[in-house]
Phi, psi and omega in degrees: 000146178222146178268144181236124173281131180245325178193170178276144181290329172303337175273003179229082184301161174295140184084008185258147171247143178212128171289139176217160171246135176208125189048046184056041172231145170269120176237152171250129180258144185227126170247109183295163176288342168283353179099352177288146175245130173241157172231128180226164175296146176266062183207114173300134181287353180273308183231357173086008180272167189282147174276348196311320184262014177284185180248161181219120184221111184058235186259013179259120175258133178251124177291130191288343185274315186236354175087006173301143185233146182225138175280117188294340187280321188233352175083001183290154180279138178249335186213143173302163356289358184272139175227354175264145173285171178255158177285130179250160178227141180295145180231143172219151166253125188288173174292331177269014167098005182274139171268123181245138179245139174271125190235157177285141169289145170293136175264000000 
């Protein structure tokens, strides 16, 4: 596992969603109003589309196309039409303000 710096937390305001690329993966970063930062795969398990134009309410991410909802903490599907979870990635914000995502190393 390795940590990948993806952006400065000041570039991801509270309540915002942002797509980033890290270690050849498309990720979605979410900064909740409570100040938590999450990283999930940027692909809805229902139809494969991006979440970037989706909704964020607390720790719940809503897909912009069909309204499927996911828990950002563990990726589980909360609302139909999605039934499968999405992948989540551990995140930390460094002392100097960088958002780092923990990614699998290529073998």
